[in-house]
C-alpha positions as CSV (number, residue, x, y, z in Angstrom):
1,M,101.3,143.3,38.6
2,P,99.6,140.8,41.6
3,Q,98.0,142.1,44.4
4,I,99.8,141.8,47.8
5,V,97.2,140.3,50.1
6,E,96.9,139.6,54.2
7,P,98.0,136.3,54.7
8,L,95.4,135.1,57.1
9,K,97.0,133.7,60.2
10,G,95.9,132.1,63.1
11,I,92.4,131.1,61.7
12,R,91.6,127.4,61.7
13,E,88.6,127.0,59.2
14,S,86.6,123.7,60.3
15,S,84.8,121.4,57.2
16,P,81.5,120.8,56.8
17,S,81.5,117.3,58.2
18,R,84.2,116.0,60.4
19,I,85.6,113.0,62.4
20,W,88.4,113.3,64.7
21,W,91.3,111.1,64.1
22,T,94.8,110.3,64.2
23,R,96.5,108.3,61.0
24,G,96.8,105.0,62.7
25,Q,93.0,104.8,63.4
26,C,92.1,106.0,59.5
27,E,94.2,103.0,58.4
28,A,93.0,100.6,60.9
29,I,89.2,101.3,59.9
30,R,90.4,101.5,56.5
31,A,92.2,98.2,56.5
32,A,88.5,96.9,57.8
33,G,86.6,98.2,55.2
34,V,84.8,101.1,57.0
35,L,86.3,104.1,55.6
36,T,86.5,103.7,51.6
37,G,86.6,106.4,49.1
38,R,88.8,108.9,48.6
39,Y,89.5,111.1,51.6
40,E,92.6,113.4,53.3
41,L,93.4,113.5,57.5
42,I,93.6,117.9,58.6
43,D,93.7,118.3,61.9
44,G,92.2,115.0,62.9
45,E,89.4,115.7,60.8
46,I,88.3,112.9,57.7
47,I,87.3,115.2,54.8
48,S,86.2,113.6,51.6
49,K,87.4,114.2,48.5
50,M,84.5,112.6,46.1
51,G,82.3,114.5,44.2
52,Q,84.2,117.1,42.0
53,K,82.1,120.1,40.3
54,P,82.7,120.0,36.7
55,P,84.7,123.7,37.0
56,H,86.9,122.4,39.6
57,S,87.4,118.7,36.8
58,A,88.0,121.4,34.5
59,A,90.4,123.6,36.4
60,L,92.6,120.2,37.4
61,T,93.0,119.3,33.9
62,L,94.0,122.1,32.6
63,L,96.5,122.7,36.1
64,Q,97.5,119.2,35.6
65,E,98.7,119.7,31.6
66,W,100.5,123.2,32.4
67,L,102.3,121.3,35.4
68,V,102.9,118.8,32.7
69,T,104.6,120.7,30.6
70,V,106.8,122.4,32.6
71,F,108.0,120.0,35.0
72,G,107.3,116.4,33.3
73,G,105.6,114.1,34.0
74,R,107.1,112.4,36.2
75,H,106.9,115.2,38.9
76,V,103.6,115.9,38.9
77,R,101.5,114.3,41.5
78,V,97.9,114.7,40.9
79,Q,95.3,114.2,44.4
80,L,97.8,111.6,46.2
81,P,99.2,112.0,49.5
82,I,102.1,114.0,50.9
83,E,104.1,114.2,54.1
84,V,103.8,116.9,56.6
85,A,105.4,115.0,59.6
86,A,107.0,118.3,60.7
87,A,103.8,119.9,61.2
88,D,102.1,116.9,62.7
89,P,102.9,113.9,62.1
90,I,99.6,112.2,63.8
91,Y,96.1,114.6,62.7
92,N,97.7,115.1,59.3
93,E,97.7,113.0,55.6
94,P,97.0,116.3,53.3
95,E,95.9,115.0,49.6
96,P,96.3,118.3,47.2
97,D,95.0,118.9,44.2
98,A,98.6,118.6,42.7
99,A,102.1,118.5,43.7
100,V,105.3,119.1,41.9
101,T,108.5,117.1,43.3
102,K,112.2,116.9,42.7
103,G,112.7,113.6,41.9
104,P,110.5,111.8,39.6
105,A,107.7,109.1,40.6
106,S,110.1,106.5,41.4
107,A,111.8,108.0,43.9
108,Y,108.8,107.7,46.2
109,A,108.0,104.2,46.0
110,E,108.3,103.3,49.7
111,R,107.2,106.8,51.1
112,H,105.4,110.1,50.4
113,P,106.5,113.1,49.7
114,G,107.8,115.6,52.1
115,P,108.4,119.0,52.2
116,E,112.0,119.1,50.8
117,D,110.4,116.7,48.0
118,L,107.7,119.4,47.1
119,L,108.7,122.3,44.8
120,L,105.1,123.3,44.8
121,V,102.2,122.7,46.6
122,V,98.6,123.2,44.6
123,E,94.6,123.2,45.3
124,V,91.9,124.1,43.2
125,S,89.2,125.4,45.0
126,D,85.5,126.2,44.2
127,T,83.5,125.7,47.8
128,S,86.5,124.9,49.7
129,L,88.3,128.6,48.9
130,R,88.6,129.4,53.0
131,F,89.3,126.1,54.2
132,D,92.2,126.2,51.3
133,R,93.7,129.7,52.6
134,T,93.3,129.0,56.4
135,T,93.4,125.8,57.8
136,K,95.2,124.2,54.6
137,A,97.8,127.1,54.5
138,T,98.2,127.1,58.0
139,L,99.6,123.4,57.9
140,Y,101.5,123.7,54.7
141,A,103.6,126.6,56.1
142,R,104.1,125.1,59.2
143,A,105.2,121.8,58.0
144,G,108.0,124.1,55.5
145,I,106.5,123.7,51.9
146,R,108.4,126.3,50.2
147,E,105.5,127.4,47.7
148,Y,101.8,126.6,47.9
149,W,99.0,127.7,45.6
150,V,95.5,127.7,45.9
151,L,93.0,128.7,42.5
152,D,90.2,129.8,42.7
153,V,87.6,129.4,40.6
154,V,85.2,131.3,41.7
155,G,86.5,134.0,41.8
156,R,89.2,133.6,38.8
157,Q,92.2,134.6,40.3
158,L,95.3,132.4,41.9
159,F,97.0,133.1,45.4
160,V,100.5,132.6,45.7
161,H,101.9,131.7,49.4
162,R,105.1,131.9,50.0
163,Q,107.9,132.1,53.0
164,P,106.2,129.5,55.4
165,G,107.3,130.0,59.0
166,G,105.3,128.8,62.1
167,D,102.3,130.6,61.9
168,G,101.4,130.7,57.9
169,Y,102.8,132.2,55.2
170,A,104.7,135.9,55.2
171,E,103.9,136.2,51.0
172,V,101.0,136.3,49.7
173,S,100.2,137.2,46.7
174,A,96.9,137.5,44.2
175,Y,97.1,137.0,40.3
176,R,93.8,137.8,38.5
177,A,92.4,136.1,35.7
178,E,94.6,138.6,32.6
179,E,98.1,138.2,35.0
180,R,100.9,136.0,34.6
181,A,102.3,133.6,37.5
182,A,105.6,131.5,37.7
183,T,106.7,129.2,40.3
184,L,109.9,129.2,42.3
185,A,111.1,126.9,40.9
186,C,110.9,127.4,37.2
187,P,110.6,131.4,37.3
188,E,110.7,131.6,32.9
189,A,108.0,130.0,32.5
190,A,105.0,132.1,33.4
191,V,101.4,130.9,32.9
192,L,98.6,133.2,32.5
193,V,96.0,132.6,35.2
194,A,93.0,132.7,32.7
195,E,94.2,129.4,31.0
196,L,94.3,127.2,34.3
197,L,90.3,128.1,35.1
198,P,87.3,126.3,32.9
199,P,85.9,129.4,30.1
200,V,83.3,131.7,31.3
201,P,79.9,130.5,29.9
């Protein structure tokens, strides 16, 4: 059985390097060629998405493979922006490691999917676990994303967040590597957490 854990509410965890910007400013400096590479905007901070470590990359590949098997490739987005305008339309444009959408990719040709479109959002964490469980969890809950997973590569566990509200998720469960977890959107397709993690050396 998964362990019910205390949600980390009301905590804003700062990233190591930060610059405060709006989405409009980010678009302007990106158009000017000043902002390059992959990044996301979280609470006004530009956070670099470059430089994945091998365990993170391996876990993301395994996660993507499972999500595609369950939901189909056209419904799985990997490291692409989502919309959280209900939470904050100016200072946030997150780019989660994976997301599952109700509609196929073609439905989002003119806009990023928002909370009403998202069945699941997942972050793969190795060095960013506390940030993903605090700042990002609070952001996704405020936006109304119904289910948010944090795959903890180092701790070899999965945190499942449900019941979003204004100050965070009301329900957070921790699944160990030897336990199975399933999404609300497809409860019959449970996955062994260990199958989403790189093997222990």
